[in-house]
C-alpha positions in Angstrom: 109.9 109.4 22.1 106.5 108.0 21.6 104.7 106.1 18.8 101.8 107.8 17.0 99.4 106.7 14.3 97.4 108.6 11.7 93.9 107.9 10.5 93.3 106.7 6.9 92.6 109.5 4.4 91.7 109.5 0.7 90.8 111.8 -2.1 89.6 111.5 -5.7 91.9 112.2 -8.6 91.0 114.7 -11.3 92.3 117.5 -13.4 94.6 120.2 -11.9 92.3 123.0 -10.6 92.4 126.3 -12.6 94.1 129.4 -11.2 91.7 131.7 -9.3 92.4 134.7 -7.1 90.8 133.2 -4.0 92.7 129.9 -3.9 96.4 129.1 -3.9 97.7 127.6 -7.1 98.4 123.9 -7.3 102.0 123.1 -6.3 102.2 119.8 -8.1 103.0 118.8 -10.7 106.0 121.0 -10.8 105.7 121.5 -14.6 102.1 120.8 -15.9 103.3 121.2 -19.5 105.4 118.0 -19.2 102.4 115.7 -19.7 98.9 114.7 -18.7 98.3 114.7 -14.9 95.8 113.4 -12.3 95.6 115.6 -9.2 94.1 115.3 -5.7 94.3 117.2 -2.4 93.9 115.8 1.1 93.2 118.5 3.6 95.1 117.0 6.5 96.8 114.0 8.2 97.4 114.2 11.9 99.4 111.8 14.1 98.0 110.9 17.5 99.4 109.1 20.5 97.4 106.1 21.6 94.4 107.2 23.6 94.9 110.9 22.8 92.7 111.4 19.7 91.8 114.9 20.8 95.4 116.1 21.0 97.5 115.6 17.8 101.2 115.5 18.1 102.0 116.9 14.6 100.6 116.6 11.1 100.6 117.4 7.4 98.3 120.0 5.9 97.1 120.5 2.3 98.7 117.4 0.9 98.7 117.7 -2.9 99.3 114.6 -5.0 99.8 114.4 -8.7 100.5 111.5 -11.0 102.0 112.7 -14.3 102.9 111.1 -17.6 106.4 112.2 -18.3 106.8 110.5 -21.7 105.9 107.2 -23.4 105.7 104.6 -20.6 107.1 107.0 -18.0 105.1 108.3 -15.0 106.0 110.2 -11.8 104.3 110.9 -8.5 104.8 114.3 -6.9 103.7 115.3 -3.4 103.6 118.7 -1.8 102.5 119.3 1.9 102.8 121.7 4.7 104.3 120.2 7.9 102.2 121.3 10.8 104.5 121.4 13.8 102.3 123.8 15.7 100.9 121.0 17.8 102.3 119.0 20.8 105.6 117.8 19.4 107.8 117.1 16.4 108.0 113.8 14.5 109.0 111.9 11.5 108.5 108.7 9.5 111.8 107.3 10.9 110.7 103.6 10.8 107.7 103.5 8.6 107.0 105.5 5.4 103.7 107.2 4.6 102.2 105.1 1.8 100.2 106.5 -1.1 98.0 103.9 -2.8 96.9 104.9 -6.2 93.6 103.2 -6.9 91.3 102.5 -9.8 88.1 100.4 -10.0 88.4 99.6 -6.3 91.9 98.1 -6.4 95.4 99.4 -5.8 97.3 99.9 -9.1 100.5 101.6 -7.8 102.1 102.6 -4.6 104.6 105.3 -3.5 106.3 105.3 -0.1 107.5 108.6 1.4 109.9 108.8 4.4 109.1 112.5 5.0 111.6 114.6 7.0 111.2 115.7 10.6 108.3 118.1 11.1 109.6 120.5 13.7 107.6 121.8 16.7 106.8 125.5 16.2 107.2 125.3 12.4 105.0 125.2 9.3 107.4 124.1 6.5 106.8 123.1 2.9 107.7 119.5 2.1 108.1 118.0 -1.3 108.6 114.5 -2.7 108.9 113.0 -6.2 109.3 109.4 -7.3 108.9 107.5 -10.6 105.8 105.2 -10.8 105.6 101.9 -12.6 102.4 102.2 -14.6 101.1 101.3 -18.0 99.1 103.7 -20.1 95.9 101.6 -19.4 96.6 101.7 -15.6 97.2 105.5 -15.7 93.8 105.8 -17.4 92.1 103.8 -14.6 93.5 105.9 -11.7 90.6 107.6 -9.9 91.7 108.0 -6.2 94.5 107.9 -3.8 94.4 106.3 -0.3 96.7 107.0 2.6 96.4 104.0 5.0 97.1 104.6 8.7 100.8 105.4 9.2 103.1 105.1 12.2 105.5 107.9 13.2 107.8 108.6 16.1 107.2 111.8 18.0 109.1 113.8 20.6 106.6 115.5 22.8 107.5 119.1 23.5 106.4 120.3 26.9 106.7 124.0 27.6 
């Protein structure tokens, strides 16, 4: 077992992208008809052992994030990602969750923490996560970005 860290990533939040033949459909929110949504996509988050920035151990690809109004005063965060285990090992957020900081006007408005499951070496598996968010209508209106601060993960290096 070894400790790894990711680099910070962020994206802007906006409307759900329209369907087009050349791009995969948005996977979140799971039901766009349930309420207004703010959507963002982070292309990748990789986890690196200390001093090995050129060789990621594992990662997450195409991280889609949506915040959706589910009713008066009710909001939810949904995440969809592909676990990239085609690297040097498999790992998980055993001791420290991946944090999603929902931001507006330069400050954090809400947070969601995800203890994602083990990403297996040699696999590319879909991962999903959903959690209620405590937001007011005014705070939802302010949301403009999501930040993923550096995260820690445990990795088992797979030598062949």
